[in-house]
N, C-alpha and C positions, 0 to 999 in steps of 0.2 A: 504493500499498499505505499502512494506516495506519502511523504512528508507535509504534514501541516502547515499552512503559513496564512494567516499570523500561527504561531505557536509561543508557548509558554510568556504571554504576555506581551510578544514583541512580532512586528512586520519587518522583515529583513529579506532580503533577495542574496545572503550571502556575504562570506568575508568581503570585506573592502566598502560593504554599503551599509546605509543607515539602518540602525534599528530604532524604529518607531512605536515607542510603547501604546498600548491599548487602551491604559488609562486615560490617554489624550480624550479619547471619546466619551468616557465616563465623566469626566472632567465638564466637558462641553454640556453633557445630559445634566449635570448638578448646576452649571450657570443657566440652562435653559429652565428647570424648576425655578431656581431661586427668581428669576427675572418674573416669570407668568405668575408666579405666587403674590409678587407684589402689586399685581396688574389689579386697579381697581375695579375692574369690570369681569374679572374672571369668573365663570359659571362655577358654582359647587359640583365637585364629582368630575374635575375635566380630565381628561386623558388626552396627551397628544398622540395622535395617530398619522404616520407618515408611510408612504406607499414608495419602495425604491424602485430603482430603473429596470425595466424589462427588457429581455431580447429582442431583436428587431432585423429586418432586412437590410440590404444594401443599401437601401433607400426608399423614399417615400414611394407607395404603391408597387414595390417589390412583392415578387409571390414566392421566390427561391426560398429554400432552406439555409441559404447561405449569409452570413450577415459579417459586422464587423466584429473586433476582439470586443468583449464587452465591456464597458467603463461606466462605474456606479454612477447614479444621481446624485448631485452634490450635496444637496440638502439632507440626504439620507447618509451619504457618507461623512458628513460632519457630525452628525448624531452617532451613528453608530460604527462606523468604519467598515462595513460589511463590502465583499467583494463581488458575492454571487447575483445574478440577478432573481427577480421576481419575490424578493421578500416584503413583509411588512415589517413597522416596529412601532412599538407602544412605550409612552413614560407615563406612568400613573404619577399625578402631580401631589395626591394626598399621600403617598409614600415615596416617591422618588424611585420605584420599582421600574425595572427596564424588560421589554419582553420583545422576543423576537419572533417572528412567525415565519418558518421557511415552506416553502412548496413541497407538497408529498409527491415523490418521484417515484415512478414505476421502477421494480427491482432490475427490468431490462436496462433500465438508464444506465447501469454499472458497465455494459457490456461495451458503449460506447464511448461513455463519459467517465469513467473510471468509478472510484469508489463514491458512494453517495453519505456524505454525513450523515451521523444518525443527531438527533437532538441535543445529547449531552455534547457530542463534540462539538458543536455550532456554539453551544454555551461557553466551553472553556476557551474556544477561539477569539470569541468575541466579548467575553468577561461582562454577559447581561446578566441579569437576575433568575430568568425563565427564557425557556424556548418552546414553541408549540408550533403545530403545523396550520399552514394556512385553511385548510377545511375546518379547523378547530375555533378559528378567531370569532367567528359571530358569538358563540356560546362564550369563549373565554372571555373577552372584553367585558361581558356584562359581571365579571366577578371583580373588576377594577374600579376605580374611582371612590374608594372609601367604603365598599362592601357591597352585599348582594341583596340590599333592599333597595337600592337607586340604579337605574339604568346611567352609566356615565355618560357625562356630555364629551363628544368627541372634537377636539381642536385640530382642524385640517387646515393644510397648508395650500392656501390659495392667494395669490396676490403676483403682482407685474415684475418681469426683471425689465429696468429701466434701460439696458444696453440692447437687450435683444428685441425687446418689445412683446416677447412671449409671457405667457402665465404658467405659473406653476401647476401641476396637475395636483389636485386634493385626492386623497386616498379613497377608493370604492373598491366595495366588496358586496356579496351576496349576502343579505340578510341586514343591510344598513337602516334600511328604513325602521328599524326598531329603535334606533338611537336618536338622541338630539344631537346637531352636530354645529359647531361654529365655525366659519369660513373666512373670518374677517382680521381675528384677535392673533392668531399665531404668527403669519407672515412678518409684520414689520418688527416683532420681538426677535425671532430667531434671525434676521438677515440683520439686525442692528449686533447682534451677539457676534456673528461673522465678522462684522468689521473690523473690531478688535482682536488681536490673535492672542493666544495663551503662549507661555513659554516652549510649552511642546510642540504647538503649532509653528513658533517662530524656528525651531531647529530643524522641523523639517523642510521649512521652505529654506532655510540656510543650506540645506545639503542639494535641493533640487537646483539653487543656484550655481554650488559649486560644480556639480557633475555638468551643468551646461557651459559655463565658464571655462572649464577646461576642455569641453569639446569644441566650443568657439576658437579655443586656441589652437587645437589640433586642426581644424578646417583651416585656419589662416596659412599653417605650412603645408597643407595637402593640396589645395584647390591651386591651380595655375593656369595662365593665359592658352587659351584654346579648348578646356575643358566645358561642358555643360554645366547650367546653373543645377542642375539636379544631382549632379554627383557631389557638388558641395553638400546639400540636404541629405544624400546618402551616407556621406562621411560623418554629419553629426549624428544622424538617426544611430548609426552602427557604434559611435562612441559612447552615447549615455547609455545605450543598452547593453554593449557588452562590457564597458567598464562601470556602470553606474547602476544597471539594474533596472532602467526604466524603459518598461515597453511601450508607453505612451509617450506622446509629446502634446502640449496643451492647445495648439491649435495647428493648422496647416503651415508647413515650412513656407516662409517668404524669403528666397534665395534670386534677388535680383542683379543681376549685373547690367552696368551700362546704363541705358535711358531705362531699363526695366525698374530700377532703382527708384524711380517716380510714381510708380502703382503703390497705395499705399497698403493693399492687401492682395499683393501679387502673389500668384503660386496656387490659385485657385484653377478649378477645372478649364476653363477658358484660356488660362495662361499658366501653365503647369511647369515653371520652371524648367524649361526645355531649350532656352537658348543658349548660343555660344559667348563666354566670357572672353572678351579680347584684350589683348596687351592694350595697357593704358585705361582699361575701363576701371572706375570705382565700383564696389560692389556692396549690396546692404543686404545683410543676412540676418534675418530677424526668426530666431529659433528657441524653442524652451522645451526642456524636457519635464516631464511629469512623474514623479516618485509616489506611489500610493495615493492617488489623487491629489497632492500636493504640487503647485505650479511654479514655473519659472517662465520670464519672459524678457530676454535679452538680445538687442540688436547691435550689430558691430557693423561699422562701414571703412572698407580700405581699400587700397588699390592692388589689385589683383598681383600686379608685376612686382610689388614691394617696396615701391618708391613714390612719394607723394610729388605730383607737380605743383608748380605755385598756386594755381587756381585752385586745385583740389585743397589745397592749405585753407586757403580763403575760407571756404565753404566748411570744412571740417574744423576746423580751431573754432569758427563762429558758434557752430553747433557745440562742441565740446564745452566752450566757455560759458554758454547758457544753460548747460547740464549742470555745470560747476557751481554756478553760482545760485540754481534752485539748490541743491545739493547742501551749499555752506547756508541758506536762510530758509531751509526747512524745520521746522521745530513745532511743538506742540501750540495752538493757537492760531496759528498763521490761516489764512485762507488759500486753498489751491488755486482758486480764480486768480488770486493774485501773484501766486506763483507762476501761472500759465501767462500773465502779462510780463512779469519778470523776464522769461524766456524770451518769448516774441521781441522784447525791448533789444535784448542781449544782442540777439542775431542781427536786427537790424542796425544798430551802432557797427557791427562789424563789418557790415554789407558797406554801408557809408564809407567807412573808413578806407575799404577797397576800391571804393569808385563806381560800384554797382547800382548803389542808389545817392541822391543828393538831397539835402534838405534839412529840415530840422526833425529830430526824432520825436518829439512830442506831439507833431503834426502827423506824423507818420501813424504814431499810436491812436491820436483822436480817430483816423478814418481807419483803423485797423488794418494797415497795410499787411501785415505780418501774416495774420490769419485769412486775410483774403487772397494773397497770394504765394506766399513761400512754406508755411505751414498750416494747412487747411486740415488740423486734426487736433486734439485734445494733447494737453501735456502728459497724461498719463492716468492711470486707472489704480482702482484698490488689485490686489492680487491674494489669490490663497488657494480654495478648493476650485475654483473657476479662475481662467486668466484674468478674464474680466468680472471682478469678484463683485459680490452682490452689496447692496447699501447705497449706493450713490444718491439717491434722490428720493431718500425715504420723507414720509411727513415731519415737519417740523426743521428740516434743513433747506438751504437755500435751492432756489429751482435753478431749472435749466436755463441757462442765456440764449437769445435768439441771435446771438452774431455769428458770423462766421468764422472756425476756428473754435471759440468758446461754446458754441452749442454743441461741438465733440466733445467736450468735457465731460467725461463718465462720471463727475461728482462736482461740486463746487463747496464742499462741505469745509468747515474748520477742521483741521488737522489735530489729531488727539495721538497720545501715547501709546505706542504698540499699534497702531496702523500701519499696514504694510502697502506700498505703490510702487508703480513704476515711475521712473522720470525720463522721458522720452521725448525731448525737442529735436524738431528735424528742420531741413532746409531742402527744398526740392524745387526743381525747374519742369514745372508742367506746362507745356504748350499752350492748353487750353487757358490756363489761367492767367498766363502771361499776356497771350494775345486780349482777353478780356480787359486786363489792367492797363496794357496799352492804348486802348481804346477807351478808356474812362479818365476823363479829365482830373477826377478826384483823387486818382491814384496815380496815373502816366506823369504828373509834375514832379514826383519822386524817383521815378526810374529813369537810368541813363541807358538808352534802348540798346547801343551799340554795344555797351558791356554786358548787357543780360543777355541778351543773344549769343554772346561767347559760350553761354553755359547751355544752351539748350541743347537736348540730347544726352548731358551728362548724368541724369537721373538724380538723385538726391542723398542727402547724408541724414541719417536717424541714428544717434547714440541712447541706448535704452539699459536703463539700469534699474533693478530691483532694491528697494532699501527700506529699513524699519525705522519708525521714528520713535527714538528714545527723549527721555524728559530734558536731556540737555545737550544732544548731541543725534546726528542721523547715520546708522550705520547703512554701508555700503555693502549688498550681498553680492553683486556681480563683479567678481574680481578677473579682469581681462586687459590687457594692453590698451592705452587708451590715449596717449599723448600720439603726436605724429613719431616723436623719437622711441617710444615705449614699441610701437607696431611695428616701424621698419626694423628696429633690432632683433625683435623676436622673430619675424620673417627671414629676417637673414641667417637665423640659426643660433644666435645670442641668446642664452639661456637667464640670463640676469634675472627678466621677471619673475620666471617661476620658480629659481632659486630663492629669490627675496619674499614672494608672497606665499609659496605653500612650502616653504622648507619645515614646516612643524605638522603637516597633513600626511 
């Protein structure tokens, strides 16, 4: 019989990979119980009921029996850490007890899929109080919520994801009509808990960043002019899995070479990382490994031949200075919207100093030149069990702005300690946006047309790091060569950066 994972209270993919404690999820459940019990409108006899993710086909409408490798729904993972599909989970708020309901699989399942774990094996694996089968759930739930005399009130997860526009799926099961349900109370509370990370969650995110950082450094040394973009993607995927135990990545890999680097979410089915990377191109590689459903999101931009040109240095150093300006300013109490504007201002200052722009920086900021032309996306986002983690626009926090760039911010909240975010300023030369700006007198008065035209077709630069906000500093989890000098030295075979940054790992 195969060895279980998680085992002995930890998830691990073996030697030199991270051991993630299963009591991480017990702590999350205790936080959830405490928060909900403090809610003034909590119904008596309340029980949280979540439905885990289910197996699916290759795409919507697919009728085959083949699908992608299963990855758990993130709210369910945050609460229980369960890897398998088709589970339900309950948390009794009156006692704090946790129950998993596993699907009852036929004996013949073992022929095709291997050992079918017993209820006791599942209880030991995920360290919950009790495990029952899904077909027992309707009757068993009636014993929760404070006793057998009152049918419990089920708190179901239903609410919007402000990034995707989708709505979470509330649990549903046969026999549900016998219960009172509440669909509004749970979502904002559990989403808010996911915004601020626990120490165990921070360690898991540090590990995901470490293996992604090392894989990015590997790609820097293996990708050469003449290769195709997908070969960079393949190199990253192999490294994080072979050396880091990460079977999944958090999103579609973006491997943009040359002009492709100006396509913000390049790598999709219509542009599948298939172009040749040519000598002299800047590349923009946005890759992030996921380990036990904990995410990373790192973007590196560098010249494929290992040497920056003067023009490439102008753009790269502008974005790097913006990234580091935000890193230095980010503390509890600051506005994320203000950090976005700081990054915009910094890039505009450097483009002006280089002669690409002309005029007064304050006036450029007043017409949102940065957001309308050079960085048409937000500065960054929360990251956790989802790469674009939840909680960005919950009720009681600043609403989404309507301006270009700012409207793409995935949150405008005031920063708190133990939030985890990406800092990802960028500067892109997108023909459509340049043409529109040159035709608009409000914007064109700042643009030196002959200079900006020199950058057409060069793509863009994005420098993306994952950070933890502490009380008195911001911790940089993404450790890769960042300065021009560090990148050129690393790509030339100089191991100084590795020896300095990873000597104790």
